[in-house]
N, C-alpha and C positions, 0 to 999 in steps of 0.2 A: 504494500500500500504506500502511495506517495505521501510524503510529509508535506505540511503547508509551505515549508521553505523551498520545495521543488516546484511550486506552481509559478507560472509566468507572472502573475500579479505580484509576486514577492521579489521580482528582479529589481536591481538598482534603477534609479530614475534615468541615468544615462543610457543603460541598456534598453529600457523601455522606450526612450525617445528614439534611439537608433532603430529599434524594431518598428516603431510607428512610421518613421521615415522610409524604411524599406517597404512597408506595406503600401504607402502612398505611391512610391516609385513603381512597385509591381502593379498597382491598380492603373496607373497611367499607361504602363506598357500594355496591360490587357485591353484597356479601352481605346488604345491607339491615339497617341498624341496628335498625329496628323489630322484625325477626324475632329478632335477638340479644337485645334487651331483653325481648321476650315470652318467650323461652326461659328467661332468668334469672328473670323474674317467676314462671314456672311452678314452677321449682325452689324459689324462696323461699316460694311460696304452699302447695305441696303437700308438700315435703320437710321443711321446718322452719317451720311456721306460727307466727303470733303472736310475731314478733320485729321489732325495729326495721329490720333490713336488708331483710326481706321487704316491710315497709310502704313503705320508701323505693323499692324496685324497682317496686312497684305504682304508686306516684305518678309515678315517672320515666317508666315505660312509658305511663301514661295521658296525661301531658303531651305526650310525643313523638307519640303517635297523634292527639292533639287538633289538631295543626298540619297534618294532612293536608287537602287540599281536600275539601269536603263531608263533613267528619269526623262531623258530627252530623245528616246528612241522613236516615239511617234512623229517627232519633227523631221526625222530623216526619211521623209516620204515625199512624193511629188507635190502634195498639198502644202507641206511645210516649206519645201524649197521655193515654191511659187510665192507664198506669203512673205518669206524672207526677202526674196528678190523685189517684191512690191514695196516692202518697208525701206529697202536700200534706195530704191528709186525716189521715194518720198523724201528721204533724208537728203539725197543729193539735190533734189529740186528745191528743198528748203534752204540749203546752204547758199544757193544762188537765186533765191526767190525774191518775192516782193518785199518781205519783211522777215529776215532771218531771226531777229530778236523775238518777234511774236511767235514764230514757229518753235523756237527753243523753249519759250514759256509753256506752250501747250505740250511739247514733248516731256518737259520736266513734270508737269502735272499728271501725265499718264504713266510715269515711270513706276510707281508702286503697283499699279494695276498690271503693267506689262510683266513685272517680276512674278506676280501672282499667277497670271494666266499662262505664262510660258512654262510654268512647272505643273500645270494641271493635267495635260494629256497623259503623262507617265503615271500620275497617281490615279486618275480615273480609269485607266486600263487595268488596274489591279483589283481582283476579286469583285465584290459587289459595290465598289465605291461609286460607280456611275449612278446607279439607281438611288443610293443613299444621298448623293450630292443633289440629284434632281429633286428628290422629295424634300430635302432640307431647304434648298433654295425656294421651292414653291411654298413651303410652310412659312418661312420668314416673310416673303413678299405678300402672301395672302393675308397674314396678320397685319402687315403694314397697310395694305389696301383697306382692310376693315377699319383701322384707325382713321384713315383718310375719309372713308365714307361716313363714319360717325361724326367727324368734324364738319363735313360738308352738310350733313343732315341737320346738325345743330345750328349752322348758319342759315340754312334755308327755312327751317321751322316746321315744315310739313312734308308729307310724302309727295303730293302733287307738285309742290314747289321744288322738291329735290329733283324730280325728273325734268323740270323746266329750267332750273338755274344751276344745276351741278356743273355744267360745262363752263360756266362763267365764274366758278369759284375755284381758283387755282390751288391745287395741292402743293405742299412745300417740296416734297421729294421729287415729284415727277415733272415739274416745271411747265407742263402743258397737258391738256386733256388727251391729245393723241398719244403721248408717251404712256400715260396711265392706262388708257384703253388697250394699247398694244401689249403692255405688261400683263394685264389681266387675261387677255386672250391667249398669250403664250403659255400661261399657267394652266389653261384649260387642257392642253395636250398632256401636261404632266399628271394632272389629276385624273384624266381619262385613262391613261396607262395604269395609274394606281388602281382604278376600278377593275381593270382586266387582270392585273396581277394578284389582287387581294384574294385570299382564301377564306377569310372570316367575313361574314355579312356586315358586322359592325364597322370594320375597316373599309369595306366597299361603300357603305352608306356615308361614311365620313368623307371619303374622296369624292363621291358624287355631290355631296353638299358643298364642298369647296369649289368644285367645278361650276355648280349652279351659281354660287356667289360671284365668282369671277365673270360669268356671263352677264349677271345682273349689273355688276359694276360697269362693264363695257356698254351695256344698254343705257344706263343712267348718264354716262358721260357723253353719249351721242356723237361720237367721232365717226364720220362716214368712211374715211380711208381704212382705218383698222377693221371696221366691220366688213367692208367689201373684200379686203384681202383675206380675212379669216374665213369668210364664206367660201371663197374660191379654193383655199387650201383644204379646209375641213371636208369639202365634198370629195376630195381625192385621197384622203388619208385611208379610208376603208379599202382602197385598191391595194394598199400594202398589207393590211391586217387580215382581210378576208381570205380564208383558205379555199383553194380550188379555183380553177380558171372560170368555171361557170358562174360562181358567186361574184367574182371580180368583173366579169363581162356584164352581168345584170346590173351591178352597181354603177359601172361606167356609163351604161345607157341611162340610168336614172339621173346620174350627175349631169350628163349632157342635157337631158330634158329640163333640169332645173336651172342650169347655169346659162345656157345659150339664150333662152327667152329673156332672162334678167338682163344680160348684156345688151340684147336688142332693144328692150324697153328703156334702158338707161341711155343708150345712144340716141333714141328718138326724143327723149326728154330734153336733151341738150341741143336738138336741131329743129324741132317743130313745136308749135303750141299744142296744148292738150286736146283741143277740139278737132285737130287734124289727125290725131293718132287713131290707129285701129282699136276696137274695143278690148282686145286681148292685152295690148300694151297699156291701156289705161287701168285695167285690173291689176296688172303686175306693179304698176307705179303706185296704186293705192296701197298695195301690200308693203312696198318699200317705205311709203310715208308712215304707215303704222309702226314699222320697225324703227324708223328715225325720221321725224318731220323735216330734218335738214336736207333730205334728198329733194325736197321741193323748193329749196333756195336756189333758183336758177342763176341769180347774179353771181354767186360764188362757185356754182357747179360748172358753168360753162368755161370759165377761165381758171378753174382749179384754185380759187382764192388767190389769184395773182401769180401762181407758179409759172404760167407760160411766160410772164414777163422776165422773171429771174432766169429761167432756162435760156431764153433767147439772148439775154444780155450777157450771160456768162459765156455762151458759145461765141458771141461776137467779140468779147474781150480776148478769148483764146486765139481766135482766128486772126484778128487785126493786129495783135501785138506779138505775134510770132511765138506764142507759148503753147501751141497745140501738143507738142511732145515734151515740154519741160515744165509746164504748169506754173503756178504761182507760189507754191509752198504749202506745207501742212498747217492745218489748224483753222479754227473759226475766226481767230483774231486776224489772220492774213486775209481770209475771205472778206470780212467786213472792211478792212482797210483797202483792199483792191477794188471792191465793189463800190464803196461810197467815197473813197478819197483818192481815186486814181486820177492823176492830173491829165492823162491822155483822153479819158472818156468818163463823163459824169453819168450817174445812174439815170435811167429813164423815169419820167414822171408817171405816177400811179393815180388811178381814179380814186382809190381809197388809200389812206396813209398806212401802208403796210411796211414793216421793217423786216428785212431778210437777214437772219443771223447765219444762214448757210444756204446752200444751193437747192434745198428742198428736194433732193434726189440723191440717194446713196451713190449711184454710179456717176452722176454729174459732179458730185462733190469730189470724188476721187480723181476724176479727170481734171477738174479745176486745180486740184492740189498738186498732182504729179504728172499730168498729161496722159496721152494715150498709152504710154508704156506702163505706168502704174495701174491704169484701168485694166489692161490686158492681164497683168500679173495677178491682180486680185480676183478677177473673174475666173481665171484658170485655177487659182487656189480654192475658191468655193466649189467649182465644178469637180476638181479632184477629190476634195474632202467629202462631197456629197456622194460621189460614186464609190469611194472607199467605204463610207457608212452604209450605203445600199448593199454592197457586196457582203459586209458583215451581217446585215439583216437577213439576207438570203441564206447565208450559212446557218444562222440560228434557226430559221424556219425549217430547213432540211433536217435538222436534228430531231424535229417533232413531226416528221412526215407520217409516221404510223400511229399517231395518237388520236384522241377524240377531237371533236369540233372545238370545244371550249379551250382545250389545251393548245391546239394550233392557233386559235385566235389570240390567246394571251402570249404565245411565244413570240419573241421579237418585239414586245411592246416597249421595252427599255430602249432598244436600238431605234425604234420608230420615232421616239420623242425628239431627239436632236434633228432627225431628218425633217419632221414636220415643223419644228420651231425655226430651223434655218430657212425652209421654204417660205414660211410666213414673213420673216424679216426681209428676205430678198424680194418677194413680191411687193411688199409694202414699200421697200426701198426704191421702187420704180418711180414713185411720185412724192416721196418724203425721205428725210434723212433721219436715221435712227439715232437720235440725240440723247444726251444725258444717260439715264438708266438703261435705255434700249441699247446704247452703244456698249455698255458693260455686258449686258446679256448676250449681245451679238458675239463679243469676244469669247465668252464662256461657252456658247453654243459651238463655235468653231473648234474650241479645245475639245469638246465632247465628240465632235465628228472625227477629229484626229485620233482620239482614243479608241473608237469603235473597232477598227480592223485589228487592234493589238490586244483586245480583251481575251483573257484565257491563254495567251501565248507565253 
């Protein structure tokens, strides 16, 4: 029988302290320090951005992930090389650009995020880190959206006023309703995949509730561009997930039946008065107005809220000043300076006083910053990353070829999320620039795409 002096509680204080320290160290090792740092980095990045603590957490998490074996292996791929080449083109264009000092300030501001994102693909490719990272990011951002919606509801005072005035109540984090709407719609794909993967009904209901809240948030904010891009992408996501060519062919037919008439009615709205439209087009337009009354605002719909002006003027600047291949340099500071303070060409007059902080198009912004060479590199990088992710998705689905319908439907759900999110951002980038938080999410989605082909290797 053990005597009382042999019990651990009877050890000296110093030994007890060292044992406690060892237990804490062992707990940290069990729970994975990298996951803890990633969680804190998410809170710092999305809950209170642009502060010193968030930057320090991003750098610390990036350095920690960089010491993993093969941490930068996913970057040694066609997508990684193309992105690196595009970044080098942007740097060289900035050194000889319109305002090198402004470009340097924007580069310096993005440096902590660059350290964080560059180390993500190697970490996301290990084990189940990708699905955990997607769920954690969605949870933090959904909570942040909930806080923003409660604040907006308190300002508006009632539910009808919320639906009417939410767009004009600017959230702090997202800087613009388009940014908040796109963020919410990107999270719908994450929570939808969570519904497919969940085995317990309670978890499935929780994920479905979060997806419904994100959809309601986007509906309340009333941003037409994010809603249109989401509808187009969401219609084609089942083509990835549905098992069997018959189910995919049937869904493709249904998607075409829904999408093509909507595009036809939208085009007619911008070209002809309602009384001259066919009855079918008027019915579709009434459905669009029920979803978002701003689809009936022809004054902003026909010129895309002034985007045609900024597109034509930036093209004119590049063409007339010999910068088609060398651009003006990286950053929104350079864009504003070149657009509004260019001694060779003043900005055109607007019917409405609209200020353009960027080119309102992801592809035109890259071309304006680095010329045609930078645009080609970034388009090739996204194409290579998307094809690599699609190949990883196909390999995952083949592993479940002989299972039941639900198992095949849920297989590859994790791989499908970065594919759908990147498609949404790139489609939306045709007529707007993924600014602020969307730019951060865009970088993280690209890192997830890079990680997909290397998962389990």
